[in-house]
N, CA, C and O atoms as a GROMACS GRO file, in nm:
protein
  344
    1UNK      N    1   0.103  -0.071   0.042
    1UNK     CA    2  -0.004  -0.053   0.026
    1UNK      C    3   0.084   0.173   0.003
    1UNK      O    4   0.133   0.228   0.102
    2UNK      N    5   0.081   0.213  -0.074
    2UNK     CA    6   0.139   0.322  -0.102
    2UNK      C    7   0.013   0.455  -0.048
    2UNK      O    8  -0.109   0.471  -0.048
    3UNK      N    9   0.138   0.530  -0.008
    3UNK     CA   10   0.095   0.678   0.033
    3UNK      C   11   0.056   0.759  -0.042
    3UNK      O   12  -0.026   0.835   0.009
    4UNK      N   13   0.079   0.780  -0.154
    4UNK     CA   14   0.056   0.857  -0.290
    4UNK      C   15  -0.013   0.770  -0.350
    4UNK      O   16  -0.021   0.648  -0.352
    5UNK      N   17  -0.096   0.917  -0.432
    5UNK     CA   18  -0.210   0.876  -0.523
    5UNK      C   19  -0.091   0.822  -0.678
    5UNK      O   20   0.028   0.813  -0.706
    6UNK      N   21  -0.227   0.800  -0.738
    6UNK     CA   22  -0.181   0.694  -0.887
    6UNK      C   23  -0.120   0.806  -0.971
    6UNK      O   24  -0.080   0.775  -1.083
    7UNK      N   25  -0.106   0.945  -0.924
    7UNK     CA   26  -0.020   1.067  -1.009
    7UNK      C   27   0.057   1.094  -0.991
    7UNK      O   28   0.111   1.184  -1.055
    8UNK      N   29   0.113   1.033  -0.886
    8UNK     CA   30   0.298   1.029  -0.780
    8UNK      C   31   0.252   1.156  -0.740
    8UNK      O   32   0.352   1.198  -0.683
    9UNK      N   33   0.126   1.291  -0.727
    9UNK     CA   34   0.168   1.407  -0.682
    9UNK      C   35   0.159   1.344  -0.529
    9UNK      O   36   0.111   1.232  -0.516
   10UNK      N   37   0.213   1.428  -0.395
   10UNK     CA   38   0.209   1.365  -0.229
   10UNK      C   39   0.067   1.405  -0.213
   10UNK      O   40   0.027   1.502  -0.276
   11UNK      N   41  -0.046   1.314  -0.100
   11UNK     CA   42  -0.102   1.375  -0.061
   11UNK      C   43  -0.123   1.446   0.102
   11UNK      O   44  -0.061   1.417   0.205
   12UNK      N   45  -0.215   1.532   0.084
   12UNK     CA   46  -0.219   1.622   0.173
   12UNK      C   47  -0.143   1.638   0.286
   12UNK      O   48  -0.065   1.722   0.330
   13UNK      N   49  -0.207   1.488   0.335
   13UNK     CA   50  -0.102   1.452   0.483
   13UNK      C   51   0.048   1.510   0.448
   13UNK      O   52   0.114   1.599   0.502
   14UNK      N   53   0.079   1.414   0.321
   14UNK     CA   54   0.238   1.457   0.318
   14UNK      C   55   0.301   1.593   0.326
   14UNK      O   56   0.410   1.622   0.375
   15UNK      N   57   0.187   1.693   0.252
   15UNK     CA   58   0.266   1.830   0.210
   15UNK      C   59   0.264   1.881   0.380
   15UNK      O   60   0.369   1.932   0.419
   16UNK      N   61   0.158   1.872   0.475
   16UNK     CA   62   0.148   1.934   0.552
   16UNK      C   63   0.221   1.873   0.662
   16UNK      O   64   0.166   1.914   0.764
   17UNK      N   65   0.317   1.796   0.694
   17UNK     CA   66   0.408   1.711   0.738
   17UNK      C   67   0.487   1.811   0.830
   17UNK      O   68   0.462   1.834   0.948
   18UNK      N   69   0.567   1.855   0.771
   18UNK     CA   70   0.651   2.007   0.818
   18UNK      C   71   0.610   2.114   0.911
   18UNK      O   72   0.656   2.160   1.016
   19UNK      N   73   0.463   2.145   0.802
   19UNK     CA   74   0.403   2.233   0.885
   19UNK      C   75   0.377   2.194   1.037
   19UNK      O   76   0.394   2.276   1.127
   20UNK      N   77   0.324   2.031   1.064
   20UNK     CA   78   0.330   1.999   1.167
   20UNK      C   79   0.395   2.029   1.310
   20UNK      O   80   0.355   2.034   1.427
   21UNK      N   81   0.511   2.046   1.243
   21UNK     CA   82   0.663   1.997   1.356
   21UNK      C   83   0.669   2.148   1.356
   21UNK      O   84   0.683   2.200   1.467
   22UNK      N   85   0.661   2.229   1.247
   22UNK     CA   86   0.666   2.403   1.287
   22UNK      C   87   0.567   2.420   1.399
   22UNK      O   88   0.581   2.497   1.493
   23UNK      N   89   0.479   2.350   1.380
   23UNK     CA   90   0.324   2.400   1.492
   23UNK      C   91   0.392   2.399   1.605
   23UNK      O   92   0.391   2.496   1.680
   24UNK      N   93   0.441   2.317   1.623
   24UNK     CA   94   0.414   2.198   1.766
   24UNK      C   95   0.560   2.320   1.830
   24UNK      O   96   0.561   2.396   1.927
   25UNK      N   97   0.643   2.298   1.747
   25UNK     CA   98   0.765   2.422   1.788
   25UNK      C   99   0.774   2.499   1.882
   25UNK      O  100   0.831   2.514   1.991
   26UNK      N  101   0.629   2.594   1.738
   26UNK     CA  102   0.613   2.740   1.786
   26UNK      C  103   0.511   2.697   1.965
   26UNK      O  104   0.481   2.782   2.049
   27UNK      N  105   0.484   2.570   1.972
   27UNK     CA  106   0.374   2.561   2.088
   27UNK      C  107   0.473   2.590   2.176
   27UNK      O  108   0.470   2.695   2.240
   28UNK      N  109   0.516   2.551   2.181
   28UNK     CA  110   0.680   2.453   2.310
   28UNK      C  111   0.715   2.579   2.323
   28UNK      O  112   0.708   2.633   2.434
   29UNK      N  113   0.770   2.664   2.184
   29UNK     CA  114   0.813   2.841   2.208
   29UNK      C  115   0.750   2.951   2.309
   29UNK      O  116   0.809   3.052   2.348
   30UNK      N  117   0.613   2.912   2.346
   30UNK     CA  118   0.500   3.007   2.382
   30UNK      C  119   0.528   2.991   2.499
   30UNK      O  120   0.581   3.070   2.578
   31UNK      N  121   0.462   2.799   2.526
   31UNK     CA  122   0.454   2.812   2.651
   31UNK      C  123   0.586   2.817   2.754
   31UNK      O  124   0.573   2.818   2.877
   32UNK      N  125   0.694   2.820   2.696
   32UNK     CA  126   0.790   2.857   2.750
   32UNK      C  127   0.817   2.976   2.763
   32UNK      O  128   0.878   3.026   2.858
   33UNK      N  129   0.770   3.037   2.661
   33UNK     CA  130   0.748   3.203   2.714
   33UNK      C  131   0.672   3.258   2.800
   33UNK      O  132   0.706   3.359   2.860
   34UNK      N  133   0.551   3.195   2.819
   34UNK     CA  134   0.466   3.226   2.854
   34UNK      C  135   0.473   3.195   3.043
   34UNK      O  136   0.446   3.263   3.142
   35UNK      N  137   0.522   3.060   3.022
   35UNK     CA  138   0.604   2.990   3.208
   35UNK      C  139   0.681   3.157   3.278
   35UNK      O  140   0.653   3.218   3.382
   36UNK      N  141   0.824   3.198   3.123
   36UNK     CA  142   0.889   3.279   3.160
   36UNK      C  143   0.843   3.460   3.250
   36UNK      O  144   0.881   3.516   3.352
   37UNK      N  145   0.742   3.492   3.136
   37UNK     CA  146   0.647   3.552   3.152
   37UNK      C  147   0.591   3.557   3.303
   37UNK      O  148   0.624   3.658   3.366
   38UNK      N  149   0.540   3.498   3.346
   38UNK     CA  150   0.442   3.495   3.412
   38UNK      C  151   0.482   3.536   3.578
   38UNK      O  152   0.429   3.604   3.666
   39UNK      N  153   0.684   3.404   3.558
   39UNK     CA  154   0.780   3.423   3.640
   39UNK      C  155   0.850   3.494   3.660
   39UNK      O  156   0.947   3.474   3.734
   40UNK      N  157   0.825   3.594   3.606
   40UNK     CA  158   0.995   3.750   3.595
   40UNK      C  159   0.876   3.898   3.575
   40UNK      O  160   0.884   4.001   3.643
   41UNK      N  161   0.765   3.871   3.461
   41UNK     CA  162   0.715   3.954   3.419
   41UNK      C  163   0.818   4.072   3.325
   41UNK      O  164   0.779   4.184   3.294
   42UNK      N  165   0.925   4.025   3.299
   42UNK     CA  166   0.985   4.058   3.187
   42UNK      C  167   0.920   4.036   3.109
   42UNK      O  168   0.834   3.949   3.126
   43UNK      N  169   0.933   4.130   2.942
   43UNK     CA  170   0.834   4.029   2.820
   43UNK      C  171   0.922   4.031   2.714
   43UNK      O  172   0.871   4.003   2.606
   44UNK      N  173   1.110   4.071   2.715
   44UNK     CA  174   1.169   4.117   2.669
   44UNK      C  175   1.258   3.935   2.731
   44UNK      O  176   1.332   3.862   2.666
   45UNK      N  177   1.229   3.926   2.815
   45UNK     CA  178   1.332   3.810   2.859
   45UNK      C  179   1.210   3.654   2.792
   45UNK      O  180   1.234   3.576   2.699
   46UNK      N  181   1.094   3.659   2.878
   46UNK     CA  182   0.971   3.593   2.813
   46UNK      C  183   1.050   3.611   2.639
   46UNK      O  184   1.153   3.544   2.645
   47UNK      N  185   1.045   3.639   2.574
   47UNK     CA  186   1.054   3.639   2.387
   47UNK      C  187   1.173   3.563   2.421
   47UNK      O  188   1.168   3.440   2.418
   48UNK      N  189   1.283   3.626   2.454
   48UNK     CA  190   1.376   3.570   2.456
   48UNK      C  191   1.441   3.352   2.465
   48UNK      O  192   1.502   3.271   2.395
   49UNK      N  193   1.377   3.357   2.589
   49UNK     CA  194   1.317   3.233   2.630
   49UNK      C  195   1.242   3.198   2.541
   49UNK      O  196   1.292   3.092   2.505
   50UNK      N  197   1.148   3.216   2.476
   50UNK     CA  198   0.994   3.165   2.396
   50UNK      C  199   1.133   3.099   2.272
   50UNK      O  200   1.162   2.981   2.250
   51UNK      N  201   1.175   3.187   2.231
   51UNK     CA  202   1.271   3.178   2.133
   51UNK      C  203   1.383   3.080   2.103
   51UNK      O  204   1.403   3.001   2.011
   52UNK      N  205   1.442   3.108   2.200
   52UNK     CA  206   1.543   2.956   2.234
   52UNK      C  207   1.474   2.857   2.254
   52UNK      O  208   1.526   2.752   2.217
   53UNK      N  209   1.333   2.845   2.317
   53UNK     CA  210   1.266   2.735   2.308
   53UNK      C  211   1.255   2.672   2.260
   53UNK      O  212   1.293   2.557   2.281
   54UNK      N  213   1.163   2.734   2.114
   54UNK     CA  214   1.106   2.720   1.967
   54UNK      C  215   1.241   2.604   1.904
   54UNK      O  216   1.244   2.485   1.874
   55UNK      N  217   1.349   2.728   1.908
   55UNK     CA  218   1.524   2.650   1.851
   55UNK      C  219   1.527   2.517   1.876
   55UNK      O  220   1.521   2.434   1.785
   56UNK      N  221   1.536   2.484   2.006
   56UNK     CA  222   1.535   2.374   2.103
   56UNK      C  223   1.436   2.294   2.000
   56UNK      O  224   1.459   2.244   1.890
   57UNK      N  225   1.353   2.300   2.054
   57UNK     CA  226   1.230   2.195   2.022
   57UNK      C  227   1.223   2.177   1.815
   57UNK      O  228   1.146   2.090   1.775
   58UNK      N  229   1.271   2.226   1.750
   58UNK     CA  230   1.202   2.202   1.628
   58UNK      C  231   1.392   2.141   1.621
   58UNK      O  232   1.385   2.037   1.554
   59UNK      N  233   1.499   2.157   1.649
   59UNK     CA  234   1.641   2.054   1.617
   59UNK      C  235   1.618   1.969   1.703
   59UNK      O  236   1.712   1.891   1.719
   60UNK      N  237   1.526   1.951   1.768
   60UNK     CA  238   1.510   1.791   1.838
   60UNK      C  239   1.400   1.703   1.771
   60UNK      O  240   1.395   1.580   1.764
   61UNK      N  241   1.300   1.814   1.717
   61UNK     CA  242   1.215   1.732   1.650
   61UNK      C  243   1.317   1.656   1.543
   61UNK      O  244   1.343   1.538   1.523
   62UNK      N  245   1.367   1.791   1.478
   62UNK     CA  246   1.442   1.755   1.350
   62UNK      C  247   1.527   1.644   1.346
   62UNK      O  248   1.531   1.577   1.242
   63UNK      N  249   1.625   1.601   1.487
   63UNK     CA  250   1.701   1.530   1.501
   63UNK      C  251   1.616   1.381   1.542
   63UNK      O  252   1.684   1.282   1.569
   64UNK      N  253   1.501   1.377   1.543
   64UNK     CA  254   1.441   1.259   1.650
   64UNK      C  255   1.393   1.209   1.492
   64UNK      O  256   1.417   1.089   1.480
   65UNK      N  257   1.346   1.254   1.396
   65UNK     CA  258   1.291   1.227   1.253
   65UNK      C  259   1.411   1.202   1.132
   65UNK      O  260   1.403   1.176   1.012
   66UNK      N  261   1.518   1.223   1.220
   66UNK     CA  262   1.613   1.152   1.113
   66UNK      C  263   1.632   1.032   1.163
   66UNK      O  264   1.703   0.952   1.102
   67UNK      N  265   1.580   1.004   1.265
   67UNK     CA  266   1.649   0.863   1.313
   67UNK      C  267   1.519   0.740   1.315
   67UNK      O  268   1.548   0.625   1.347
   68UNK      N  269   1.408   0.768   1.286
   68UNK     CA  270   1.322   0.757   1.258
   68UNK      C  271   1.316   0.653   1.098
   68UNK      O  272   1.375   0.699   1.001
   69UNK      N  273   1.216   0.464   1.082
   69UNK     CA  274   1.271   0.446   0.944
   69UNK      C  275   1.102   0.401   0.908
   69UNK      O  276   1.000   0.342   0.940
   70UNK      N  277   1.169   0.481   0.820
   70UNK     CA  278   1.018   0.451   0.768
   70UNK      C  279   0.934   0.344   0.780
   70UNK      O  280   1.011   0.250   0.799
   71UNK      N  281   0.822   0.302   0.781
   71UNK     CA  282   0.751   0.199   0.801
   71UNK      C  283   0.766   0.120   0.716
   71UNK      O  284   0.762   0.171   0.605
   72UNK      N  285   0.791  -0.042   0.717
   72UNK     CA  286   0.779  -0.119   0.602
   72UNK      C  287   0.941  -0.103   0.536
   72UNK      O  288   0.931  -0.184   0.444
   73UNK      N  289   1.009  -0.077   0.532
   73UNK     CA  290   1.129  -0.050   0.469
   73UNK      C  291   1.216  -0.038   0.508
   73UNK      O  292   1.217   0.046   0.598
   74UNK      N  293   1.352  -0.106   0.476
   74UNK     CA  294   1.452  -0.150   0.526
   74UNK      C  295   1.606  -0.031   0.522
   74UNK      O  296   1.592   0.023   0.413
   75UNK      N  297   1.697   0.011   0.569
   75UNK     CA  298   1.751   0.081   0.533
   75UNK      C  299   1.818   0.116   0.430
   75UNK      O  300   1.853   0.229   0.395
   76UNK      N  301   1.838  -0.004   0.373
   76UNK     CA  302   1.848  -0.032   0.273
   76UNK      C  303   1.804  -0.034   0.114
   76UNK      O  304   1.856  -0.052   0.004
   77UNK      N  305   1.644   0.003   0.186
   77UNK     CA  306   1.576   0.049   0.073
   77UNK      C  307   1.525   0.233   0.030
   77UNK      O  308   1.472   0.276  -0.072
   78UNK      N  309   1.562   0.294   0.136
   78UNK     CA  310   1.527   0.403   0.148
   78UNK      C  311   1.613   0.568   0.074
   78UNK      O  312   1.593   0.689   0.088
   79UNK      N  313   1.725   0.470  -0.018
   79UNK     CA  314   1.728   0.484  -0.177
   79UNK      C  315   1.630   0.497  -0.293
   79UNK      O  316   1.645   0.557  -0.400
   80UNK      N  317   1.500   0.409  -0.234
   80UNK     CA  318   1.414   0.401  -0.382
   80UNK      C  319   1.325   0.541  -0.299
   80UNK      O  320   1.261   0.621  -0.367
   81UNK      N  321   1.328   0.546  -0.230
   81UNK     CA  322   1.171   0.678  -0.187
   81UNK      C  323   1.081   0.733  -0.274
   81UNK      O  324   1.120   0.745  -0.390
   82UNK      N  325   0.986   0.765  -0.250
   82UNK     CA  326   0.931   0.820  -0.372
   82UNK      C  327   1.018   0.952  -0.319
   82UNK      O  328   1.068   0.982  -0.210
   83UNK      N  329   1.011   1.027  -0.471
   83UNK     CA  330   1.102   1.202  -0.419
   83UNK      C  331   1.191   1.248  -0.421
   83UNK      O  332   1.228   1.366  -0.422
   84UNK      N  333   1.274   1.076  -0.422
   84UNK     CA  334   1.383   1.116  -0.402
   84UNK      C  335   1.496   1.082  -0.570
   84UNK      O  336   1.485   0.971  -0.620
   85UNK      N  337   1.561   1.152  -0.616
   85UNK     CA  338   1.657   1.132  -0.727
   85UNK      C  339   1.766   1.143  -0.702
   85UNK      O  340   1.777   1.221  -0.607
   86UNK      N  341   1.842   1.112  -0.729
   86UNK     CA  342   2.020   1.091  -0.710
   86UNK      C  343   2.114   1.204  -0.819
   86UNK      O  344   2.238   1.203  -0.818
   0.00000   0.00000   0.00000
């Protein structure tokens, strides 16, 4: 069973996957920023910590996604993925 439609175009879910990661990282950044804002009541410091939290979460998500193997595929088959051109 393939995740792509017969025409070879990526599905809507495949197109929105990177957006989901960015939204999750933004949520983490906003959460950290709000915690800092409520604690020290300095907006600039909250923005700095929120930005650092966003970047750290994005790096962590990207690193974890590099370690995950696609379902039903061995590492030898990764070069045959859809959309990959050498």
